[in-house]
N, C-alpha and C positions, 0 to 999 in steps of 0.2 A: 231432531237428528237428521242430518242430510245424508240420504242413503247413496251408495255407490252401485250402480246397475251393472250386471254381468252382461257385456256386449255380445253380439252374434258372432263376432270373429273368434270367440272363445269356445264356440260351439263343440269343437272336437274335444277340448279339455272336459267339457261337461259330460261327455259320453265315453270318456277315455278308460282303459283297463285299470289304470291306478285309482281312479275314482271308484270304479266298480268293486275293487279290492277293498279300498278303505271304507266305503259306505255303501255295501251291497243292498240295492234298494228293495229286493224281497225281504230281506232280513229286518231292514228298518220299517218298512210298511207293516210287516207282520206284528211289530210290537204294539201297533195301534188296533189289532184284530178287526179289520174291516169285515163286514158282513155281506153275503151275497146278494141280498135285496136292497142294499144302500145305494144312494146316489150320493157321489163326492164331487167337490171342486178342488182342483189344485191350481192355486194362484201362483204365478211365476213358474209355469210349468216347463218352460224352455223347450228342449227338443224331446221330452217325454221320458226322461230318466227314471222318474217315479211314477208318472201317469200311466204309461203302457203296462209295467207290472202290476199296478194297483187295478187296471181294468180287468184284469184276469181274475180278481177276487171280488168285485162288485157288479152291480147292475149297469151303471154308467159313471163316467168321469167327465167333468167339464173342465178342459184344460185351458186356462186363461193365461195370457201373456201380453206384455207391452210390445213385443217384437214380432212383426209379420215374418221375418227372416227365420226366427226361432220355430215359429208355428208351421212354416212351410217345411222345415226339416222334420218336425214331428209328424205331419201328415205323410210324408214319405216313408217314415218309419212305420206308421199305421198301415199303410198299403203293403209294404214289404212283409210285415208280420200278420197280416189279414185281422187287423184289430177293428172292430165296427162298433164298439160301445165307448169310444173317446170322442168328444165334441170339442175340437179346437176353436177358440175364439180369441180375436183381439180384444184387449180390455185396457182402460185407463187404470192408474193404480188404485184409485179410490172411488171409481164409478164402474161397478162390476156389471156385466151384461146379463143379469140372471134375476129372476122374480124373487120377492121377498118369501123367506121361509121355504126355499126350493130344493135345499140340499140336506143330507143327514150328517155330512161331515165335511170340514174344509181342511186341507193339508197345505201347510206353509213350510217347505223344505229348504232350509237356508235362504230364506227369503226376507224375514222380518228385519233383520239388520240393514237390509238394502233400501227400506222404505223411507220416503222423505217425510210423511207426516203419519207416524204409527198410530196415533189416536183416531184420526179420521179414518184411516184405512181399516182398522179393526172394527169400527162402527159399522163400516159398510160390509165387511166379512160377517158381523153378527146379524145384519140384515137379511142376508141370503140363508142363514142357517136356520133350520126350523127349531122350535122350542124343544130343549132336550137333547139337541143336537151336538155334534162335537167339534172342537177346534183343536187340531193336531199340529204341533210345531216341533221342527227339529233345527237346532242351531249349534254352532261350534261353542265349545267350552272355552273359558279363559286360558285354560292351560294347554290346549290343543296346538301341536307344533304346525299344522296347516290351516289354512283358511284366511279370512280377511284381516287387516291389521288389527291388533287387540283393542285399540281405541275406537273401533267401528263395531265390536261385539257387544251384545246385550247380555246382562246377567239374568239369571233365572229370576231374581227378584224384580227387575224391570219388566220382564215378560208377564209376571203374575199380576203386577199392578196395572199394565196396560189391558190384559185380558179382562180383569175384574171391572175395570172401567167401561169395556164393552159388553158386558153382561154376561160374562163367563165365570164359572166357578171351577177351581182346581180339582181335578179328578185323580191324576196320577202322574208320575215322572219315571223316567229311566235314563240309563246312560249306555252308550256303545264305545267300546274301546278297541284299539289295535295295540298290541305290544310286541316288542323285540327284545329278547333276553332281559326281560322285566322293565324296559324303557317303554313308557306310555307315550306314543308318538302321534296317536290320533285318537280324539275323543270328541263325541257329540252328545247332546242332550236332547231327549224328547219329553215334551210336556203335552198333556192332554186335559182338555177342558170341557165342561159342559154348560150349554147355554141355559140360563135360568128359564123355567116354564113361565 
């Protein structure tokens, strides 16, 4: 699967009011019930849409991204909001700058469908996750009216297979929807896995 990366010129869209209404970061993060003593990594953190609210719930967040421009915007937001427990770092897609078994959980929010080599990528994600740690994924459903082209999206079954190959076991799943007069116009799926001990 050849992924399409979200470019830095779309940074304003990533932090816009519409996105915050459609996919409120606090509500979506809350579905994964992060704990105060946990260390998390968000891969594909961009401008910190999820990383900064996540940091308010946990001990530390490693915010990794391919783009220096995105990370500079994230650092400015950290300074403006006086957030001191997010560590922003440049990363290659499948070579993450973190030690083995160094995080309690990894967040992939609207990222997995963009990855060029998902098997290799998730093997690296597994490397940095401690035994018993969590992999938390949010992706667009096939019926969602927003998001990437439908032929780029991944089914829950595809994600399950990839996660299992990387050493994760399915824990639970959930859906988040926005409706207008009964019309479901926005829907994402969350999936949580545990790394085998």
